[in-house]
C-alpha positions in Angstrom: 117.1 78.9 101.1 113.6 79.0 100.2 112.8 82.0 102.3 115.3 84.1 100.5 114.1 82.5 97.4 110.3 84.1 98.4 111.7 87.2 99.2 113.3 87.4 96.0 110.3 86.3 94.2 108.1 89.1 95.9 110.5 91.7 94.6 110.4 90.5 91.6 106.5 90.8 91.5 107.1 94.3 92.6 109.3 95.1 89.8 107.2 93.6 87.5 103.8 95.1 88.4 105.6 98.5 89.4 107.0 98.7 85.7 103.7 97.5 84.1 102.1 101.4 85.0 105.4 102.7 82.8 104.8 100.5 79.9 101.0 101.3 79.9 102.3 105.0 80.0 104.7 104.3 76.7 102.0 102.4 75.2 99.7 105.2 75.2 101.7 107.6 72.8 101.3 104.9 70.1 97.9 103.1 70.8 94.3 103.9 71.8 94.0 103.2 75.6 91.0 100.8 75.4 92.7 98.5 72.5 96.1 98.7 74.0 94.7 96.9 77.0 93.2 94.3 74.8 96.4 93.5 73.1 98.1 93.3 76.6 95.6 90.3 77.3 95.8 88.6 73.8 99.6 88.2 74.7 99.1 86.7 78.3 96.3 84.8 77.1 98.2 83.0 74.6 101.0 82.4 76.6 99.0 81.0 79.9 96.3 79.1 78.2 98.8 77.3 75.8 101.1 76.8 79.1 97.9 75.4 81.2 96.9 73.4 77.9 100.2 71.7 77.8 100.9 71.0 81.4 97.8 70.2 83.3 95.6 67.4 83.0 92.1 69.4 83.5 93.0 72.5 82.1 89.4 73.2 80.7 86.1 74.8 82.4 83.6 71.8 83.2 81.5 73.6 85.8 79.3 76.2 86.3 81.5 77.4 88.7 84.2 77.8 86.6 82.2 79.6 84.5 81.2 81.8 86.8 84.9 82.5 88.2 85.8 83.1 84.6 83.0 85.9 84.6 83.9 87.5 88.0 87.7 87.6 87.2 87.8 87.9 83.2 84.6 90.0 83.3 85.6 92.4 86.3 89.0 92.2 87.2 90.3 92.1 83.9 88.0 94.0 81.4 86.6 96.5 83.5 89.5 97.3 85.4 92.0 97.3 82.8 89.6 99.2 80.2 89.3 102.0 83.0 93.2 101.7 84.0 94.5 102.4 80.6 91.9 105.1 80.0 92.6 107.1 83.2 96.2 106.4 83.2 96.0 109.1 80.3 95.5 111.5 82.8 97.9 110.9 85.5 101.7 109.9 86.0 102.9 105.9 86.5 102.9 106.6 90.2 99.8 108.3 90.6 98.4 105.6 89.1 100.0 102.8 90.9 99.2 104.3 94.0 95.6 104.7 93.2 95.7 101.0 92.5 97.0 99.9 95.9 93.5 100.8 97.3 92.8 97.2 95.8 93.5 95.4 99.3 91.3 97.6 101.2 88.7 98.1 98.9 88.3 93.8 98.5 88.2 93.8 102.7 85.3 96.8 102.7 83.3 94.8 99.5 84.0 91.6 101.6 82.2 93.0 104.5 79.3 94.1 102.8 78.5 91.3 100.4 79.6 88.2 102.5 80.0 89.4 105.8 81.8 87.6 108.8 84.0 90.4 108.8 86.2 91.5 111.3 85.7 95.2 110.6 85.3 97.0 113.3 85.6 101.1 114.1 89.2 101.2 113.4 89.2 99.2 110.4 86.4 101.2 109.2 88.5 104.3 109.9 91.3 102.8 108.0 89.1 102.3 104.9 88.0 106.3 105.3 91.6 107.0 105.6 92.5 105.1 102.5 90.3 106.7 100.7 91.1 110.3 101.9 94.7 108.9 100.6 93.6 108.9 97.5 91.6 112.2 97.8 95.0 113.6 98.1 96.8 111.9 95.4 94.1 113.1 92.9 95.2 116.6 93.9 92.0 118.2 93.7 91.2 121.4 92.2 87.7 123.0 93.4 88.3 125.3 90.7 88.1 122.3 88.2 86.9 119.0 89.5 86.2 117.7 86.3 89.6 118.0 84.6 92.9 116.1 84.3 94.2 114.1 87.4 90.9 113.9 89.1 89.5 112.3 86.1 92.4 109.6 85.9 92.0 108.9 89.5 88.4 109.1 89.4 88.5 106.1 86.9 91.2 104.0 88.1 89.2 104.2 91.3 86.2 102.8 90.2 88.4 99.8 88.1 89.6 99.2 91.9 86.5 98.8 92.8 85.7 96.4 89.8 88.8 94.4 91.0 87.4 94.3 94.3 83.6 92.7 93.8 85.5 90.5 91.5 87.3 89.2 93.8 84.9 88.7 96.3 82.7 87.3 93.9 85.4 84.5 93.5 85.0 83.5 97.0 81.3 82.8 96.4 81.9 80.0 93.7 84.2 76.6 93.6 86.3 75.7 90.8 87.4 72.7 89.8 90.6 73.8 88.1 93.9 75.9 89.0 94.3 78.9 89.8 96.7 79.3 86.6 94.0 77.8 84.3 91.3 80.2 85.8 93.8 83.2 85.1 94.4 82.1 81.8 91.2 81.8 80.6 89.7 85.1 82.5 92.4 87.0 80.5 91.0 85.3 77.2 87.3 86.0 78.3 88.7 89.7 79.3 91.0 90.3 76.2 87.9 89.3 74.2 85.4 91.6 75.9 87.7 94.7 75.9 88.4 94.3 72.2 84.3 94.4 72.0 84.3 97.6 74.1 87.3 99.0 72.0 85.4 98.7 69.0 82.0 100.1 70.4 83.8 103.3 71.4 85.2 103.7 67.8 88.4 103.5 68.5 90.5 103.2 65.5 91.9 99.8 65.2 95.3 98.9 64.1 97.7 96.4 64.0 100.7 96.0 66.8 103.4 98.7 66.2 106.3 97.2 65.7 108.9 99.7 66.7 111.3 99.4 69.3 109.9 101.3 72.2 106.1 100.4 71.9 106.7 96.6 71.1 109.1 96.5 73.9 106.2 98.4 76.4 103.6 95.8 74.9 105.7 92.3 75.4 106.7 93.6 78.7 103.0 94.1 79.8 101.8 91.2 78.0 104.3 88.5 78.7 106.3 90.1 81.7 103.9 91.7 84.0 101.1 89.5 83.3 102.1 86.1 82.4 105.2 85.7 84.3 103.9 88.0 87.2 101.0 86.0 87.8 102.5 82.8 87.6 105.0 84.1 90.3 101.8 85.7 92.6 100.1 82.1 92.8 103.1 80.4 94.0 104.2 82.9 96.6 100.1 82.9 97.5 100.5 79.3 98.5 103.6 79.7 100.2 102.8 83.2 102.2 99.1 83.6 102.3 97.2 86.4 101.2 97.9 89.1 103.7 101.9 88.9 103.2 101.8 88.5 99.4 99.3 91.5 99.5 102.2 93.4 101.0 103.4 93.7 97.4 100.8 96.3 97.0 102.7 98.9 98.8 105.9 98.3 97.3 104.6 98.6 93.7 103.7 102.4 94.0 107.4 103.0 95.1 108.9 101.0 92.1 106.0 102.7 89.5 106.8 106.2 91.2 110.6 105.9 91.1 111.0 104.1 87.2 108.4 106.6 86.3 110.8 109.7 87.6 113.7 108.2 86.2 112.8 106.8 82.9 109.6 109.3 82.0 110.9 112.2 83.8 107.4 112.5 85.6 107.0 114.8 88.8 106.5 113.3 92.2 104.3 116.0 94.2 104.7 116.2 98.0 100.8 115.7 97.7 101.3 112.5 96.2 103.6 111.4 98.9 101.4 112.4 101.5 98.5 110.8 99.7 100.2 107.1 99.8 101.6 107.7 103.1 97.6 108.1 104.3 96.8 105.1 102.1 99.3 102.8 104.0 98.2 104.2 107.2 94.9 103.2 106.2 95.8 99.9 105.6 97.5 99.3 108.9 94.7 100.3 110.7 92.6 98.0 108.9 95.4 95.1 109.0 96.6 95.8 112.4 96.0 92.4 113.8 97.3 90.1 111.0 100.4 92.9 111.1 100.9 92.0 114.7 100.5 88.3 113.9 102.7 88.5 111.3 105.2 90.4 113.2 105.2 87.5 116.3 105.8 84.9 113.6 108.7 86.5 112.4 111.6 84.2 111.7 114.9 85.4 110.5 117.1 83.2 108.2 120.2 82.3 109.2 
């Protein structure tokens, strides 16, 4: 039964994270992009920090390592990444944004190889990294006559956000923390949300209260509650059970969910270049993680 439960949670996580790209697209019709990102984490932090304070015996950050972890996660993975994602998605579809975001495991492996060493990034793994970025180039659909416009800008901004996530994730490996992963996530969301609010003000965005019309309200609630607070709780539950390699495979189900949902709900187009780019990214991931894939295949146990 536990295996069936893990599979159900895995696909629930893919649905929640895939749906987040569609919810972002909906909300951008009602909010300035950076303010919208800030509201997402106001709501998520309120839920997660409250949960942590009520259920954990040591919920508060106490050490320098705790503060450094909140800085890496909140400053880079939350604030920098989401500000760039929300701004970049103004120029893309949900599917293109999610496919670009599937670079996260590959970018993280590349940053880890450079920063902390000890990586088994050999020639074929390096080729996988290169292929992944070639795939993103295909997804961006660059027009040589106008490389500074449209989808290219969006994919470029989201790719920088992906690198911010990678640096933040690797930075977390260099510090020791005294509290749980869920507590870290809650405090990082609170810190990151405050940073995003400051950035929104600095950029001169029009400040407005949350919109109470049904469509944007549902989109914001989904982002803050479902795809942030609930999804990250599922993520850390599965991380403990499955390990980092298997849970990172969700990055390659999320774009399918986002692309199909965007096409059905928002009539977003799906181009052959988008599909080809995603296939190239997945091929790059396969080269980079071929040893883990072989080990997982050798250890498969079917239920029943």
